[in-house]
N, CA and C atoms as an extended XYZ file, in Angstrom:
267
Properties=species:S:1:pos:R:3:atomname:S:1:resname:S:1:resid:I:1 pbc="F F F"
N       120.114      287.364       51.076 N   MET     1
C       120.397      287.819       49.798 CA  MET     1
C       121.747      288.039       49.562 C   MET     1
N       122.368      287.534       48.293 N   ARG     2
C       123.791      287.705       48.067 CA  ARG     2
C       123.877      289.096       47.573 C   ARG     2
N       124.932      289.800       47.852 N   ARG     3
C       125.276      291.111       47.522 CA  ARG     3
C       125.929      290.951       45.981 C   ARG     3
N       125.393      291.861       45.077 N   ARG     4
C       126.034      291.817       43.746 CA  ARG     4
C       127.300      292.690       43.652 C   ARG     4
N       128.328      292.452       42.856 N   GLY     5
C       129.446      293.284       42.783 CA  GLY     5
C       129.097      294.436       41.727 C   GLY     5
N       129.917      295.514       41.879 N   LYS     6
C       129.699      296.639       41.186 CA  LYS     6
C       130.156      296.332       39.629 C   LYS     6
N       129.351      296.829       38.712 N   VAL     7
C       129.645      296.458       37.273 CA  VAL     7
C       130.530      297.571       36.740 C   VAL     7
N       131.690      297.368       36.424 N   ILE     8
C       132.455      298.532       35.838 CA  ILE     8
C       132.560      298.289       34.253 C   ILE     8
N       132.089      299.436       33.643 N   PRO     9
C       132.041      299.417       32.121 CA  PRO     9
C       133.426      299.299       31.439 C   PRO     9
N       133.621      298.590       30.538 N   PHE    10
C       134.924      298.606       29.760 CA  PHE    10
C       135.293      300.001       29.338 C   PHE    10
N       136.479      300.353       29.619 N   PRO    11
C       136.771      301.933       29.064 CA  PRO    11
C       136.795      301.930       27.589 C   PRO    11
N       136.327      302.998       27.173 N   GLY    12
C       136.185      303.265       25.656 CA  GLY    12
C       135.194      302.470       24.808 C   GLY    12
N       134.396      301.554       25.642 N   ALA    13
C       133.540      300.949       24.918 CA  ALA    13
C       132.224      301.585       24.641 C   ALA    13
N       132.031      302.225       23.634 N   ARG    14
C       130.755      303.014       23.424 CA  ARG    14
C       129.998      302.332       22.198 C   ARG    14
N       128.879      302.175       22.247 N   ARG    15
C       128.010      301.721       21.210 CA  ARG    15
C       128.026      302.522       20.005 C   ARG    15
N       128.524      302.091       18.832 N   ALA    16
C       128.462      302.735       17.667 CA  ALA    16
C       127.092      303.053       17.262 C   ALA    16
N       126.733      304.042       16.600 N   PRO    17
C       125.338      304.300       16.059 CA  PRO    17
C       124.964      303.310       15.167 C   PRO    17
N       123.709      303.061       14.919 N   GLU    18
C       123.267      302.109       14.082 CA  GLU    18
C       123.500      302.548       12.553 C   GLU    18
N       124.181      301.745       11.746 N   PRO    19
C       124.493      302.268       10.516 CA  PRO    19
C       123.275      302.837        9.491 C   PRO    19
N       122.072      301.987        9.773 N   GLU    20
C       120.979      302.367        9.104 CA  GLU    20
C       120.205      303.507        9.554 C   GLU    20
N       120.626      304.145       10.657 N   ALA    21
C       119.882      305.414       11.090 CA  ALA    21
C       119.951      306.500       10.058 C   ALA    21
N       118.774      307.016        9.686 N   GLY    22
C       118.855      307.980        8.837 CA  GLY    22
C       118.849      307.615        7.297 C   GLY    22
N       118.780      306.316        7.139 N   PHE    23
C       118.606      305.821        5.671 CA  PHE    23
C       117.259      305.417        5.387 C   PHE    23
N       116.894      305.319        4.009 N   THR    24
C       115.888      304.978        3.538 CA  THR    24
C       115.826      303.654        2.658 C   THR    24
N       114.894      302.682        2.828 N   GLU    25
C       114.862      301.495        2.114 CA  GLU    25
C       114.355      301.829        0.608 C   GLU    25
N       115.202      301.178       -0.395 N   VAL    26
C       114.800      301.444       -1.667 CA  VAL    26
C       114.483      300.196       -2.346 C   VAL    26
N       115.053      299.004       -1.846 N   CYS    27
C       114.496      297.681       -2.429 CA  CYS    27
C       114.804      296.513       -1.309 C   CYS    27
N       114.427      295.327       -1.707 N   ARG    28
C       114.640      294.283       -1.041 CA  ARG    28
C       115.205      293.181       -2.018 C   ARG    28
N       116.216      292.427       -1.630 N   CYS    29
C       116.832      291.445       -2.461 CA  CYS    29
C       116.662      290.228       -1.937 C   CYS    29
N       116.429      288.973       -2.825 N   ALA    30
C       116.117      287.672       -2.224 CA  ALA    30
C       117.393      287.148       -1.746 C   ALA    30
N       118.483      287.369       -2.296 N   ASN    31
C       119.886      286.726       -1.828 CA  ASN    31
C       120.867      287.624       -1.832 C   ASN    31
N       122.000      287.185       -1.428 N   GLN    32
C       123.282      288.061       -1.195 CA  GLN    32
C       123.796      288.397       -2.678 C   GLN    32
N       123.767      287.545       -3.640 N   LEU    33
C       124.431      287.746       -4.873 CA  LEU    33
C       123.512      288.978       -5.527 C   LEU    33
N       122.117      288.903       -5.494 N   GLU    34
C       121.412      290.100       -5.978 CA  GLU    34
C       121.665      291.379       -5.412 C   GLU    34
N       121.991      291.319       -4.115 N   ALA    35
C       122.122      292.575       -3.167 CA  ALA    35
C       123.540      293.088       -3.670 C   ALA    35
N       124.500      292.280       -3.777 N   MET    36
C       125.836      292.842       -4.250 CA  MET    36
C       125.712      293.554       -5.618 C   MET    36
N       124.886      292.924       -6.509 N   VAL    37
C       124.789      293.633       -7.764 CA  VAL    37
C       124.174      294.888       -7.719 C   VAL    37
N       123.114      295.017       -6.911 N   VAL    38
C       122.383      296.325       -6.765 CA  VAL    38
C       123.221      297.202       -6.113 C   VAL    38
N       124.094      296.843       -4.989 N   ARG    39
C       125.107      297.585       -4.414 CA  ARG    39
C       125.965      298.269       -5.278 C   ARG    39
N       126.467      297.449       -6.103 N   SER    40
C       127.521      297.822       -7.031 CA  SER    40
C       126.973      298.852       -8.042 C   SER    40
N       125.795      298.619       -8.463 N   LEU    41
C       125.151      299.472       -9.541 CA  LEU    41
C       124.882      300.918       -8.919 C   LEU    41
N       124.432      300.792       -7.652 N   LEU    42
C       124.244      302.293       -6.961 CA  LEU    42
C       125.445      302.934       -6.568 C   LEU    42
N       126.367      302.125       -6.131 N   GLU    43
C       127.714      302.835       -5.761 CA  GLU    43
C       128.467      303.375       -7.042 C   GLU    43
N       128.287      302.748       -8.232 N   SER    44
C       128.817      303.173       -9.456 CA  SER    44
C       128.179      304.615       -9.946 C   SER    44
N       127.067      304.955       -9.330 N   GLU    45
C       126.481      306.166       -9.496 CA  GLU    45
C       126.729      307.224       -8.413 C   GLU    45
N       127.743      306.808       -7.518 N   SER    46
C       128.009      307.628       -6.315 CA  SER    46
C       127.058      307.742       -5.418 C   SER    46
N       126.265      306.707       -5.168 N   ILE    47
C       125.230      306.816       -4.189 CA  ILE    47
C       125.629      305.647       -2.894 C   ILE    47
N       125.642      306.290       -1.765 N   GLN    48
C       126.109      305.600       -0.541 CA  GLN    48
C       125.023      304.456       -0.321 C   GLN    48
N       125.452      303.272        0.163 N   VAL    49
C       124.667      302.034        0.208 CA  VAL    49
C       124.876      301.373        1.598 C   VAL    49
N       123.854      301.059        2.187 N   VAL    50
C       123.989      300.096        3.457 CA  VAL    50
C       123.045      298.909        3.049 C   VAL    50
N       123.560      297.771        3.349 N   LEU    51
C       122.927      296.471        3.400 CA  LEU    51
C       122.552      296.087        4.744 C   LEU    51
N       121.319      295.632        4.979 N   ARG    52
C       120.769      294.966        6.211 CA  ARG    52
C       120.176      293.728        6.037 C   ARG    52
N       120.525      292.702        6.862 N   SER    53
C       120.022      291.460        6.937 CA  SER    53
C       119.726      290.748        8.207 C   SER    53
N       118.882      289.822        8.487 N   ARG    54
C       118.643      289.203        9.610 CA  ARG    54
C       119.673      288.018        9.767 C   ARG    54
N       120.384      287.661        8.841 N   LEU    55
C       121.235      286.572        8.868 CA  LEU    55
C       122.756      287.093        8.690 C   LEU    55
N       123.683      286.487        9.221 N   ALA    56
C       125.042      286.743        8.952 CA  ALA    56
C       125.311      285.714        7.805 C   ALA    56
N       125.467      286.464        6.528 N   GLN    57
C       125.708      285.465        5.381 CA  GLN    57
C       126.897      284.586        5.437 C   GLN    57
N       127.784      285.098        6.240 N   SER    58
C       129.171      284.286        6.093 CA  SER    58
C       128.838      282.846        6.982 C   SER    58
N       127.880      283.020        7.784 N   VAL    59
C       127.660      282.020        8.821 CA  VAL    59
C       126.505      281.127        8.088 C   VAL    59
N       125.527      281.748        7.529 N   HIS    60
C       124.379      281.078        6.986 CA  HIS    60
C       124.410      281.371        5.242 C   HIS    60
N       125.166      280.696        4.589 N   PRO    61
C       125.147      281.093        3.186 CA  PRO    61
C       124.029      280.797        2.262 C   PRO    61
N       123.136      280.007        2.706 N   PHE    62
C       121.853      279.893        2.275 CA  PHE    62
C       120.701      280.159        3.147 C   PHE    62
N       119.454      280.329        2.581 N   SER    63
C       118.298      280.712        3.457 CA  SER    63
C       117.053      280.184        2.743 C   SER    63
N       115.986      280.163        3.471 N   VAL    64
C       114.721      279.737        3.127 CA  VAL    64
C       113.746      280.963        3.151 C   VAL    64
N       113.155      281.178        1.879 N   GLY    65
C       112.274      282.342        1.961 CA  GLY    65
C       112.634      283.796        2.338 C   GLY    65
N       111.833      284.507        2.995 N   ALA    66
C       112.236      285.832        3.380 CA  ALA    66
C       113.368      285.895        4.518 C   ALA    66
N       113.625      284.799        5.076 N   GLN    67
C       114.690      284.775        6.088 CA  GLN    67
C       116.065      285.249        5.627 C   GLN    67
N       116.370      284.995        4.501 N   GLY    68
C       117.666      285.577        3.952 CA  GLY    68
C       117.524      286.915        3.110 C   GLY    68
N       116.467      287.496        3.203 N   GLU    69
C       116.134      288.803        2.496 CA  GLU    69
C       117.056      289.823        2.924 C   GLU    69
N       117.612      290.430        2.077 N   ILE    70
C       118.663      291.682        2.195 CA  ILE    70
C       117.874      293.071        1.779 C   ILE    70
N       117.974      294.039        2.681 N   VAL    71
C       117.252      295.317        2.492 CA  VAL    71
C       118.416      296.323        2.045 C   VAL    71
N       118.080      297.090        0.870 N   ILE    72
C       119.043      297.965        0.429 CA  ILE    72
C       118.529      299.329        1.005 C   ILE    72
N       119.653      299.987        1.663 N   LEU    73
C       119.092      301.229        2.134 CA  LEU    73
C       120.162      302.502        1.599 C   LEU    73
N       119.647      303.579        1.504 N   VAL    74
C       120.412      304.726        1.011 CA  VAL    74
C       120.032      306.071        1.780 C   VAL    74
N       120.764      307.026        1.689 N   PRO    75
C       120.462      308.310        2.270 CA  PRO    75
C       119.204      308.727        1.648 C   PRO    75
N       118.305      309.530        2.536 N   PRO    76
C       116.954      309.901        1.988 CA  PRO    76
C       116.967      310.931        0.813 C   PRO    76
N       117.951      311.708        0.809 N   ASP    77
C       118.042      312.572       -0.411 CA  ASP    77
C       118.448      311.930       -1.711 C   ASP    77
N       118.976      310.655       -1.610 N   GLU    78
C       119.352      309.878       -2.727 CA  GLU    78
C       118.353      308.881       -3.121 C   GLU    78
N       117.481      308.648       -2.367 N   ALA    79
C       116.494      307.506       -2.395 CA  ALA    79
C       115.592      307.638       -3.828 C   ALA    79
N       115.213      308.870       -4.232 N   GLU    80
C       114.437      308.870       -5.479 CA  GLU    80
C       115.307      308.735       -6.654 C   GLU    80
N       116.585      309.072       -6.577 N   ALA    81
C       117.667      308.750       -7.636 CA  ALA    81
C       117.927      307.246       -7.779 C   ALA    81
N       118.015      306.733       -6.630 N   ALA    82
C       118.276      305.166       -6.462 CA  ALA    82
C       117.176      304.429       -7.113 C   ALA    82
N       115.940      304.817       -6.792 N   ARG    83
C       114.838      304.087       -7.214 CA  ARG    83
C       114.565      304.152       -8.750 C   ARG    83
N       114.985      305.441       -9.382 N   ALA    84
C       114.953      305.730      -10.649 CA  ALA    84
C       116.029      304.755      -11.476 C   ALA    84
N       117.131      304.645      -10.859 N   ILE    85
C       118.315      303.781      -11.452 CA  ILE    85
C       117.697      302.313      -11.559 C   ILE    85
N       117.186      301.967      -10.399 N   LEU    86
C       116.932      300.689      -10.315 CA  LEU    86
C       115.580      300.234      -11.095 C   LEU    86
N       114.849      301.235      -11.414 N   SER    87
C       113.643      300.920      -12.281 CA  SER    87
C       114.011      300.843      -13.861 C   SER    87
N       115.136      301.535      -14.174 N   LYS    88
C       115.634      301.303      -15.594 CA  LYS    88
C       116.281      300.122      -15.771 C   LYS    88
N       116.869      299.628      -14.864 N   LYS    89
C       117.622      298.301      -15.297 CA  LYS    89
C       116.882      297.025      -15.126 C   LYS    89
């Protein structure tokens, strides 16, 4: 059996924490255009927003069904206010 070499980690390469950790989902958008409008609306009310998608929109500009769905996430303490804003519009 061949001996494996020692794996040396790249210095300073630490995984960043997941951006959506500690965030709450407030809605789902069918496409990137709708998600950007919702994001702008919430950010205009000083609510921090994170978008999460399964696809890289710059690589796959179109999608079929739920594959291109974008999830809108906000901090838990601002989730109720975000839902109220979205229900009015």
